[in-house]
C-alpha positions, 0 to 999 in steps of 0.5 A: 745681468752681471758679466766678467770684463777684462782687467789691465796689467796691475790688479794690485793698483786697481784693488787700492783704487777701488777701495778709494772709489767706494770711500769717495762715493760714501763721502759724497752720499752715494747712493742716496736712498731710493725714493721713486715709488714702485709701480706695477703693470697689469700683470703685477710686474714692477715697471722699470723707472728708466730703461737706458738703451746703449751701454757705451760711454753715454749710457754708463754715465747716465746710469751712474747719474741716475744712481747718484740721484737715488733712481735705482729701478733702472735697466741698461741694455745693449745689442753688443756682447759685453766688452764690445759696446760702442766703436772702440774695439769694433769699427774704430780704426784709429790708435787713440782717442782724439780728445785730450787725455785730461778730459773727463768722462762718465765719472761725473766729477768723482776723481777716483773714477776718472780715466787718469785714476784708472791709468795710473793705477794700472800702469803707474804715474810715469806712464800717465805723464808720458802719455800723449793720447788715450789708446782706444783699447785702454779706453774700452778696458777703463769703461769695463772697469768703471761699469764693474766698480760702480755696479751697473748691470747690463743686459747684453746681446739685447736689441731694441726693435720697436717702441709703443705706449701704454697710457703714459708708459713706454713699451719697448720691444726687445730681442735677445738670446731669450727670444722676443719680449717687451719691457714697460718703463716710465722713462726710456733713454736712447743713448745710441751714439752717432748712428742713433738717429740715422745711419751710415751715409753712403752716396747711393748715386754712385754706389748703386751700380757696384756689387755690395762686396766691393765697398765698405763704410767706416761704420762697419765691422769688417775684416780689412785683410781682404784688400791685400795686394789690391788698389783701394780708393778711400772716399772722403778726407775726414778723420775716418778716411785717414783711419781707413787709409792706414788700416788698408796700408797696414793690411797690405794694399797695393795702392791707396788713393784718398779722394777728397771732395774739397780742394783744401783739407779741414784743419779746425776741430769744432769741439775744441771751440765748444768745450766751455761751460757757458756754451754746453750748459746753456745752449738749450736755453737759446731761442730757436733762431739762435739754436738753428744758426749755431747748428748750421754753423757747427755742421759746416765744420768738417772734422780733420784727421789727427796729425798722427794718422795723416802722417802715417798715411802720407808717409807711405810711398803707395798712398796718394791724396787727391784734393778737389776730387768729388766722385760723380759716378762709379761703375764696374769696368772689366771687373774693376771699379771705375770712379769718375771724379772732377779730377779724372777717372780712377780705377780700384778693386775696392772702395772704402767710404769715410763719408760719415753719418746721415740723419734719417729716423726712418732707418732706425728700427726702434723709431721707424714705427713712431717717426711720423708722431715725432715733431721735427725742427721743420714742424716747429720753425719757419726758416726765413727765405733763403735760409732753409737748411733741410738737413737741420730741419729734419732733426727731431725737435726736443724738449728741455730734457732731451724728450721727444715732442709730439708732432700734434701736441696732446695726441701721444702722451707717452712720447715725451717719456722717450729721451733722445741722448744721441746725435739727433739731439744736437740742434735742440741741446747742442753737442752734449751727447756726442762723446766726451766733450759735452758729457759733463753738461748733457748727463746732469741735465738729462738726469735732472729732468728725469728726476723732476718728471718722476717726482712731479708725476708722483707728487700726490703719493709723496704728499700722502707719504708725508701726511702719514709720516710718523717716524719718531726722531725725539725719544728722550729717557722716560725719567726725564719726560714731564709728568702730566700736570707737572712742570720741571 
């Protein structure tokens, strides 16, 4: 369904930009003609060619990529209400994106669809020149504008609850305002972000004894105002931890203590190293051993906070950073939380976790029913003794187009028609679906594979269309046609 999304402060500039967008798309032959033959289910309803689950950054880029290739019988759905897809205005707490402002996103190479074009049209060129990093609320507004101007309809407030198959087709069980129903699709893409193959990592070993209302994870959408006048402990020292710390300080926390397990702060942003075409475009072509080694090394890097958020937190007189303070246990003590760490005990009123995400497909409702059918890296690769990494070996083992593969080959014909474009794809495909950095490499690969599969599956039908093709392209004036038996 189409929805009205908010626009920024300069509608005249955007009107002119939108005219340019439509001209640019016409110039590069967008859209191409639709070419995928319609297929009907047993009840005579049209089967979707592609269903995209997730209308955030990746989902919008994929929908646009398919549209550019003439694959138009698509459906995009998202559990969030319109304008709140992704983390940008929900669980994100930093002021800005961490990527450089010049990095492109879902535009797929169309200059008038870039964030820069939108920002200059909205706020002027001088504002762009003076910009350091992109404000996250502006980024959300840009994505809403992109979605509207490109014409991507989204079924909002609709959650995917399960997956099954019908022949080679995928059947998606969904739940939304209209209740429960199902959608049949030839292809289904899970563009479900950093949590898409697991969920928030909460150290259960010491959270177990604590009441649920005494701790929060950075993945949650919570009202931080409740920490006012309280002593707050932040567990972790990555970017989300310092975002938590600043949010708690701004909410009026009495004290904020950041407990960092490592003795030293992380300083290296691995995505900066990986942002070159050779790596992003070709990682998936490496042999298993090299992909495994690259993934282990990439996962060993920890994401540092931005200098801005670190400075804002550490400039507060009531904020403290304790390094080398791994939390061993926590318990309630006289109505407060006592955290036992390798640097001693600390007492808090509330704990905030910036401990990232864990891969566990059983935690995903849409995957839970099929997870035992899915091949993992542990199923496909035998790590050498002493080189086993159970974290990596739990990841799904994907085919060259992000498709799930069968644990027992040849047993589940519809499973490879589910494409995993989320954090679970990293060991197989590289960091090409975790955000802006790899999008320009990951989306074209995915779109190309979907196009290939749809064409090959319908090749006989396309041949029949060719064989029966009779459209006349040569029709000279009748008086210039040669008469039978005469030469001109």
